N, C-alpha and C positions, 0 to 999 in steps of 0.2 A: 533830580540830579543834572549836573549842565553836560551840554554834549561834550564826550572827552575825556571828564572828569573819570579820575583813575577810584574804582570802588576799594572798601576794605580788602574785599576778597581777590581782587587783585593784587593788592599790595602782598597780601599774605602768599598767595601764590606765585609772583618774586622774589621774596624772603625765602619762600624753602626751595626754589629751584637756583638761586646764584648765591643765597648768604651762606650755604654750608661751605663753598669754597672759600669767597672774601674771612670768615672765620677761620680756618684751616690756616690760610695765607696768613693773617693778620697773629695768630699763635706762632706759629712757624717765625716770622720774621722777629717779633718780641724774645722770644725763647734762643733765636741766633744770638741776638745781643748781649743775652746775657747767662749766653753758653758757658762760658768762662766763671762766672762765677758761681755757679748753682751747678754745673753737669761735670759730672766725670767722663772720662774718654769710654770708658764703657756706655755710658746714658746717650755720647754724642753718635756710638753706633748705631744704637736703639733706635736712636731719632730719624737714624736715616735709613732704618727699614721700615719701621712701621711708619712715618709720612708718607712713604711713596704710596704704601699698603691702601691708606689711607685717602690718598686722593683716587686712586683707581677704586675703590668700593664705592665712593661719592658718582665717580663717573660712570660706574657700570649701574648705579642707581638711579642715572639720568636717564639713559637710554632704555633701562626696562624695569620702570617704577610699578610696583602692585598695589593692590587692594586693601586697605587697615582690615589687620588680623587675619590676613592669607602666612601659608609658614615663610612665603619668601620673604614680605615684611618685617616678619618679630628677629629671623633671622639675619637681615641686613641691621637691624635695631640691634641685637646682641654682639654682633663683631664688630659694629663700632664702639659701642659702649667699650669693647674688651680693648681697642685701638685708643681710643681715649683715655682709659684708664693707662694704658703703657705710658702713651705719652705724657701724661699729666706725671705719672711715677718718675720718668725721666727729670720732668721740668712743670712744675705746676702752671708755666702761664701757659702751658695746653689745656688747661680747665676755659679758657675761650671755647674751644672747638668742644670740647665736652659737653659747655652748656647745651647745646642742640637737642640733649634729651628731655630735657623740660619743655623743647616745643612736640618733637616728634614724639614721646611717649602715647598720646593721645593719638595720633592721626598711625601710627604703625602696630602698636599691639591694639588685643581684643581688652574689653573693656575691662575684665576680671584680672588681666596683667598688668594696667595704665600705673597703678600703685606700686609695683615689683620697679619698672621701670622707672618711676619716681625717688626710688630710693636709691637705685643702685648709681642714677646720676647726684642723689646728695651727697653719698658717701663720697664721689672723685671732687666735689667740689669742696665739701669738708674736708677732705684732705690736703688741697690745692690751697686753703684758707689756712689752715691751724699754723702755720710759720713753720711747720719741719718736713712739709713734700709728706711722700708718702712712702714706705708704714713710717706713721710718729717714730720719733726716735727718744725720745725721752716721758717721762710722768707729765710733765706739765704740756708738752705736746699733745699727748691722751686725751689732759683734759680740755684742753683748747681745740682740740676735734670733734671728742660731744658733744661740750656747747654751741660748737658752729653748725654739727650735724641737725643735734636739736633741733637750732633753729631755722637750716633748710629743710627739714622734714616738716615742721608747724606750716612754715611758709606752703612748700610744693602740697601737702595736703588741706592747707586753705586756698591755696587756688585750683587745687583739684576741685574740691566740692563747688567753688564759685562755677568752675568749668563745667560740672555734670549738670548744674541749674540750668548753666544757659543753653547746655546741649538738649536737656529735656524739654525747656522753652522751644528750641529752636523745632522741635519733634512734634511738640503738644503746635505750632504755628502751622508746622508741614500740614499734620494732620487737619488741622482746621481749614486751612487752606485747600487741601483735599475734600475734604468734607462738602465745603461750598461749592466747590467744583463739583461734584458729583450731584449736590441739590440742584445749585444752576442747569448741570445737563437734565436732569431731572423736571427742573420746572420747563425747562425749553421743549420738551419732549410732550408733557403735560399741555400746554400751550400749543403746540402742534397740534396733538388731539383735540384738545378743545376747540382748535379754531375747523377741525375737520367736522367735530362733532355740532360744533353749530350752524357749521352750511347744511347740513345731514338735516338737523330741526328746522332750519328754514325753508328747504325742499318737501321736510314732510309738513309743513305748516302752510305750506304754497297748495301743497296734494289735499291734505285734509280742509282748508278752505274750500277749494273747488269743489271737492266730494261733499261738505255742508251747502252749499249754493245750489250744487244740484239737485242734492236730496230736498230742500227749501222750496226751489221752484217746482221739483218733481210733487210737491205734496200742495203748493199753491195753484198748480195749473190741474190737480184732481179734483183739490175742494170748490175751484171757481168754474174753471172753464168746461170742465168734463162735466160736473153736475148742472151748470147752466145749459149746455150741449141736450142732457139728459134729457132735460124739461122742456127743452123746446121742442126735440122729437117727440113726447108726449102730449105738447100743443097742437103740432102740427098733424100726429096722427087724429084727434080729435077734429080736427078743422075737415079733415079727409072724410072723417066717418059722418060730420052734420051739413055738413056745406051743401047737401041737397036736401035736408028735410026740415032744417033746423038754422036759416043763417045769420040769423042775431045770435046763436049762440057760438057759432062759426066763428063770428067774427067778434067772439070775445075773448076764445081760444088763439085768435090768430094775434090780436093786440097781446096776450099774457105773451106769446113765442117773441114777439117784436120786443116789449120790455126786459124779457130773462134775456135776448140777446144783447141789448144795451148793457143790461147789469152787468152778464161777464166781460163783454168788452172793458169796461173802468175797474170789472176787478185784475184783470188779465196785466191791464197798464200795471195797476197796484201793486201785483205782485213781481213786475217786473222791475218798478222800482223801489220796491220792499219798503212799504208803506202802510199802515194800518189799511186794514178793511172799510170799506165806505162806509159799511153800518156804523160803526165806531166814531168815523171824522164831525157827527154832529150830535150823536148818542152817547151815553154811558154805556156800560156792560149789560145795567137792566134793558135800558131800552131799545138798547140794536139786537138783544135776546127777543125781546115781545114781540118786535118789528117781523123778526127772522120768523119765530116762531107760528105768527100771524099768515104769514106770507105762505110758509109750507103749510099748513092746513088749508089754504085756500086753494092753493093748488093740487094737492093730493087729496082733499075731501076729507082727511082725516080729522076729528077732532080732537084739538090741543088745548093745552091749559096749560100759562107759565105762570110760575110761582117767583115770589122771591121771599127770604127771612133773610134779618139780623139788619141791621144797619147798613144801607149800600155806600160805599166810598169808592172816590177817585181810586182806579189801581194804574201801573204801568203800564203802559200800553203793550207790553209782549203779554204779559198775562192777561188782558182783554182779548187780542187778538187770539192768544191758544184758545180759551176758551171758547170764544162765538165759530172756530173753525171744529172745535174736537164738536160742540152741537150741531152744527152743519150735518158732520159724516155721520154722525148718530141718529138725528132724523131723514138723512139720506138713506140711510140701510136699512131703517124702518119704513121707508116707501118701497125702497126696493125688492126688500127678504122678506120682510114682516108680515104682511098682508093683515096691520093691526086695522085698528076702529077706533081707539083711542091712544094717547099719547103724554104725558105729562112730563115738565120737564121746571125743575128746579133748582134756586141760584140761593144758598145760602153763604151767608156771609159770619164767619166764625171765629172773630177777632184776629189769630194770626193763621188763619186759613182759611181758604175759600173753598166751594163742591159746587158741583156742576151735576146734577143727575137727572139724565133721561129713559124714562120708562116707558114700554109699550105692552099691549096685550096681545103681540102676534101670537106667531108660532113658535118663535125660540129655537136654538139651536143647538147641538153638542157642541161644546167648545174644545172639546178633546181631538175633533172631527177637524179642527183648521189648518189649513198650511200654513208652516211655521213665516214668521212674518221676515223679510228676506232684506229692510231696510231700503227701499226704494223711494220711501217716500209718504206720504199722507194715505195710506190704503188701508178703511177699514181700521180693525182694533187696533190692529200693529202700528199705523200711522198717527191714530189716535195718541197710544204710548209712547211714541215718540218726540210727538208735540209735548205731551206733559212732562216725560224725562229732561227736554232742551231748560226746564226751570224747574226741575226740583220736583217733577210734581207724579204722580200716580195714577192709575186708569184701571179701576175693576170692573169686571162684566158677570153678572150674576143672571142664570139664563139657563134653559134645559130645553128639550123638547116639548110643543106644547102650553110650556108655562110663560110664554113672553121673555122680552130683555130688559134689565138695568144696565145702565153703564154707570156709572161713579168717576167722578175726575178732582181728584184734591191736587190745588198747588198753594204754595206760600203766599198770604196776603203780601204782595209788593205795592205799596202803594204810589203815587206819580208825582215825580219832584217838581219842583215849580221850573220852570222853563223847560219841561222834555217835548222833546221836537216828536212830530208823526214819523221820523223814521225808526224802524225798529227790528232792523237785522241784526244785531248782536245778542245770541245768548247771553240769559242770564247768569247761567251756574252751566260749566264745563261738561258735569257729573249727575248722577241721580243717587243720591244715598238712601233716598226714602224707595226706590222705585221696586213695585212689585215684582215677583216673580211666578206670574202668572204669565 
């Protein structure tokens, strides 16, 4: 709609505000012109009373309007209809004013009384248009009155039905618009809530990333630097005890300590940059495990055997690094706590799964007596389980006092993709549906 253009609703508002005065004035003018032809002196006196009353009623309504269906609105319609009937009785041309009943019945009366208002207006209009005025004087006037009344009633009922349908459609549109506004309000609220949840998830994701990185670094430090320092301390203690008696053996221990220090430094750097362990940089997992077992056996003096079963396949870097770290942790535990004389490590390729078994003949322990794992990193059995669970694997332990210890790690077989880089920081899975309850 163009600016300044009047809408249909505004036109109707103007009609209902000014139209009654115009129709009443027009009817009075035509009646005055025809008064000498169709009005008696009594009719003139009656019109002189009824016309001011009708004008006063309209002025009062213009000043104090009421809502549809209210007692005041119904009273106004009834009084005006009676005044229109009286004026039309005196002069049929006052039906020009009476026609307002067709427009106002739906605006002033409750829905159950609209048809009655239309019928009353139709009676007045039919009486005015039957040719003999009200009441009809002859039989023929009555016949014409009945025909005209039937036409008016039919037309008013048809238009009333159309009006009802339009009103129902208007209500439906209003309800639809209301529902859409409500849905839009709910959608805006949901969008606002989603924005808040998104911000909260971002914060939680950052916190989870920080915690995960701390846990990874703690595990790497424990499995590389801490174990390296333990080995260095052991070699230096051996140097101290043999320096005076066997300088050659002391030199060997000193060389081992220096090699351990260099290896630990390299592993620390790799841990910071989240790279694969150096043992896997040039060897596959079986080769890296073989060297790790041999180095551990030489350093601890415990006889160890390494076995591979099944056809070896190239593994995803994180799978290989996880199994290598678990093997190193299990061997370190055997050296520190088990007092073992023999150890066996078996790597088994089993189709969709790969397992690592580390066994020793040491003193064993009671699993129920271990403190609960706090999730602080790669510390002991809890740390090994945490590492395996990151890639949907499990770690099971069979042991008992004096029975030795067997650690079995099982992880899915995830083969190395073409072009895989050496960086492996991101976990393959976020959860572990197969995790053991131990």
